[in-house]
N, C-alpha and C positions, 0 to 999 in steps of 0.2 A: 891766385897765389896757391902754391902747393902747400901740402900739410907741413913741410919742413920750415917754411917761412913764417915769421911772426908779423903781427900787425905793427907798423911803425908807431913809436910813442906818441907822435903828434896826432895820429889817427885814433889811437886809444883815448887820448885826452878829449878829442872831439866827440867820440862816441859816448864817453862818460858825461860830457856836458849835455848832449842830446838826451840821454836817459834822465838826467836830473831835471831838464826842462819838461820832459814828458810827465814825470812824477809831480812836478809842481803844477802843471796844467791840470792833471787829474784831480789833485787836491783842490784847486781853485774851482773846478767844475762841480765837484761834490759839495763844497761849501755854498756855492751859488744855488745849487739845487735845493739844499736844505733851507736856505734863506727864502727862496721862492715858495717853498711849502709853508714855511712859517708865515709869510706874507699872505698867502691864500687863506690859511686858517684864521689869522687875525681879521682879515676882511670878512670872512663868514661870521665870526664871533661878533663883529661890529654890526653886521646886518641884523642878526638876531637880537642883539642888545637894543638896537634902535626901535625894534618892533615892540619891546616891552614898555609897559606903562611906567611913568615916572615914579609911581609909588610901589611898584613891584619890588620884592626882595631879590637882590642879586648878590652873587658871591664871586670873589676873586680867588683864582688858583695861586697858592703860594707854597711851592714845594709839594709836599704830599697832603696838604690840608686846604680847605676852603675857608676864606674869611669873608664875613658879611661886609658888603660895601654899598655904595650908592651908584646909581646909573651914571651920573655925570662924571664922577671920578673915574669910574671904570672905562667910560668912553674915552676920556682924556688919556688914560694909561694905554689903552689899545691903539689909539691914534699915534701916540709917541712910539710904541713898539713897531707899528707899521712903517713909520718914517725912518726909524733906525734901520730896519731890515732893508728898506729901499735904498738908503745911503750905502749900506754895506754891499749890496748887490752892485751898485754903481762902482764902488771901489774895486770889487773883484773883477768887474768888466774891464776896468783899466789895467789891472794886473794881468789879465788874460791876454791883452793886446801886446804886452811887453815882450 
């Protein structure tokens, strides 16, 4: 096309849709990466927590403070977070395929 010709409206619409799809995919990939990092960190925390003795003092991170907790509750909480992250990654995988 010469510089005097414009892109047809249907092609502009297709280009716009493609750009939206690219942005959506980038967002999904970023979210997936963040969830995978969270999953790995949770897995590492669980490993270390399971090494601790049952009567060791443990703390739970809550915002900008630490709260005294017990090992059993903390393990259950971390397992739940790990499963939630895994489920969210699965959802993002399916959205990525769309």
